[in-house]
C-alpha positions in Angstrom: -6.7 -1.0 -12.2 -3.7 -3.4 -11.5 -3.1 -1.6 -8.0 -6.6 -2.4 -6.9 -6.9 -5.9 -8.6 -3.5 -7.3 -6.1 -4.0 -5.4 -3.3 -7.7 -6.3 -3.5 -7.2 -10.1 -4.5 -4.0 -10.1 -2.0 -5.8 -9.1 1.0 -8.5 -11.7 0.3 -6.2 -14.3 0.1 -4.2 -13.2 2.9 -7.8 -13.5 4.9 -7.9 -16.6 3.5 -4.8 -18.0 4.8 -2.9 -18.0 1.5 0.0 -16.2 0.4 -0.2 -13.2 -1.5 1.2 -14.8 -4.6 -0.3 -18.1 -4.9 -0.9 -19.7 -8.2 -3.1 -22.3 -6.7 -6.9 -22.4 -8.6 -8.8 -24.1 -5.3 -7.1 -21.1 -3.3 -8.0 -18.2 -6.0 -11.2 -19.4 -6.4 -11.4 -19.2 -2.3 -10.3 -15.6 -2.6 -12.9 -14.4 -5.4 -15.8 -15.9 -3.4 -14.8 -14.2 -0.5 -14.7 -10.2 -2.5 -18.0 -11.4 -3.9 -19.4 -12.3 -0.8 -18.0 -9.2 0.9 -20.8 -7.0 -1.5 -23.5 -8.4 1.2 -21.6 -8.0 4.4 -20.3 -4.4 3.5 -20.1 -1.9 1.0 -17.0 -2.3 -1.0 -15.4 0.7 -3.0 -12.7 0.8 -5.9 -10.0 3.1 -6.1 -8.0 4.9 -3.5 -9.1 8.0 -4.1 -12.8 7.3 -3.5 -11.7 5.2 -0.3 -9.2 8.5 0.9 -12.5 10.5 0.9 -15.0 8.4 2.1 -12.2 7.5 5.0 -12.2 11.1 5.9 -16.2 11.8 5.8 -16.4 8.7 8.7 -18.1 6.7 6.3 -15.9 3.5 6.0 -13.9 2.0 9.2 -11.0 0.4 7.3 -9.4 0.3 3.7 -6.3 -1.0 2.3 -3.6 1.8 1.0 0.0 2.7 1.7 1.7 4.9 4.0 1.5 8.3 2.4 -2.1 7.8 2.1 -3.2 7.7 5.7 -1.5 11.1 5.3 -3.8 12.3 2.8 -7.1 11.4 4.8 -5.7 12.6 8.1 -4.9 15.6 6.8 -8.6 15.8 5.3 -9.8 14.7 8.3 -8.0 17.5 9.4 -9.6 20.3 7.2 -13.2 18.4 7.9 -12.9 19.7 11.7 -13.6 15.5 12.4 -10.1 15.0 14.3 -11.9 14.6 17.8 -14.1 12.2 15.9 -11.8 9.8 13.9 -8.8 8.3 15.2 -7.0 7.2 11.6 -4.2 4.9 11.9 -1.9 3.2 9.5 -1.6 -0.4 10.1 0.4 -3.6 8.5 -1.3 -6.5 8.8 0.4 -10.0 8.9 1.3 -11.2 5.9 1.1 -8.3 4.1 2.8 -7.1 0.7 6.2 -5.6 1.2 6.0 -2.4 -1.0 9.0 -0.6 -2.6 9.0 2.5 -4.4 12.8 3.2 -6.4 14.4 5.6 -8.6 15.5 4.1 -11.8 17.2 5.3 -14.8 15.9 4.0 -18.0 18.4 2.2 -20.7 17.5 5.0 -23.0 17.8 7.8 -20.5 18.8 11.0 -22.5 21.1 12.3 -19.3 22.3 10.2 -17.1 24.6 12.3 -15.3 21.5 14.6 -14.5 19.5 11.4 -13.0 22.5 10.2 -10.8 22.6 13.7 -9.7 19.4 13.7 -9.1 19.7 11.0 -7.2 21.8 11.8 -5.0 20.4 14.8 -4.0 17.4 13.0 -3.4 19.6 10.9 -0.5 21.0 13.7 1.0 19.6 13.5 4.8 17.9 16.6 4.9 16.0 16.6 1.3 15.3 12.5 2.2 14.0 13.7 5.5 11.5 16.7 3.7 10.5 13.6 0.9 9.6 11.1 3.9 7.9 13.7 5.4 5.8 14.8 2.4 4.7 11.5 1.0 4.7 9.8 4.2 6.4 6.6 3.0 9.5 5.3 5.1 12.7 6.4 4.2 15.5 3.9 3.4 18.1 6.7 4.4 19.6 5.9 8.3 20.5 9.7 8.7 16.5 10.9 7.6 15.4 8.3 9.5 17.3 9.3 12.8 16.1 12.7 12.5 12.3 11.7 12.3 9.9 11.8 15.3 10.4 8.8 17.4 6.8 8.1 17.3 7.3 7.5 13.2 10.6 6.3 13.3 10.2 3.6 16.0 6.5 2.9 14.3 6.9 -0.7 13.1 4.0 -0.1 10.8 6.5 2.1 9.2 9.8 0.5 9.8 9.1 -3.3 10.6 11.5 -5.6 12.7 12.9 -8.6 11.7 10.6 -10.7 12.4 7.6 -8.4 10.9 9.7 -8.4 7.4 9.9 -12.7 8.0 6.3 -12.5 7.1 5.5 -10.0 4.5 5.2 -10.8 0.6 6.4 -9.0 -2.0 3.9 -9.3 -5.4 5.3 -11.7 -8.2 4.7 -10.7 -11.7 4.9 -13.1 -14.8 2.3 -13.6 -17.7 0.7 -16.8 -15.7 -0.1 -14.6 -12.4 -1.3 -11.8 -14.8 -3.6 -14.3 -16.6 -5.1 -16.3 -13.5 -5.7 -13.0 -11.5 -7.3 -11.1 -14.4 -9.7 -13.6 -14.6 -10.4 -13.7 -10.9 -10.5 -10.1 -10.4 -13.0 -9.9 -13.8 -15.4 -12.0 -12.1 -14.9 -9.6 -9.1 -15.5 -6.2 -11.1 -18.1 -7.4 -13.2 -20.0 -7.6 -10.0 -19.6 -3.9 -9.2 
């Protein structure tokens, strides 16, 4: 639910020309109105798994997702025999969020040495390459990136240049954000 909330509100804020991290009540109200108005113009859908199937079937022309979702949708399109009908692409819109996955070790971990060994294993270039190809996410491992197909390794949607990074945002979080964004989301979700 949190992922849908932040992504949906973030897309709407971006559409309205605002930061995806605004706390301005007027800007949040405008984003809420845009999300509510979309119901009249499109058939909005919640939940990435639902979107994957609808994209693969050709029912949707656009959806918010991640690069790994793109691979799943592409594979479903192929499985349905619709590859010649549906040209599936992953794009990174201006002002989008900068999403990061990371490996962390909890402070109460029972096997810290094992956790470090696993992380080191995952950063081996061959393993990082296999993981990148499997999950469809970019790799921070430069040796693995060098082994990728150039169409992926040089794709600015997967590996943005400095100018693109400069206009991306990371979602902020605090009690104040959670409260304001939950209020907007409650009004939007209640309308579905």
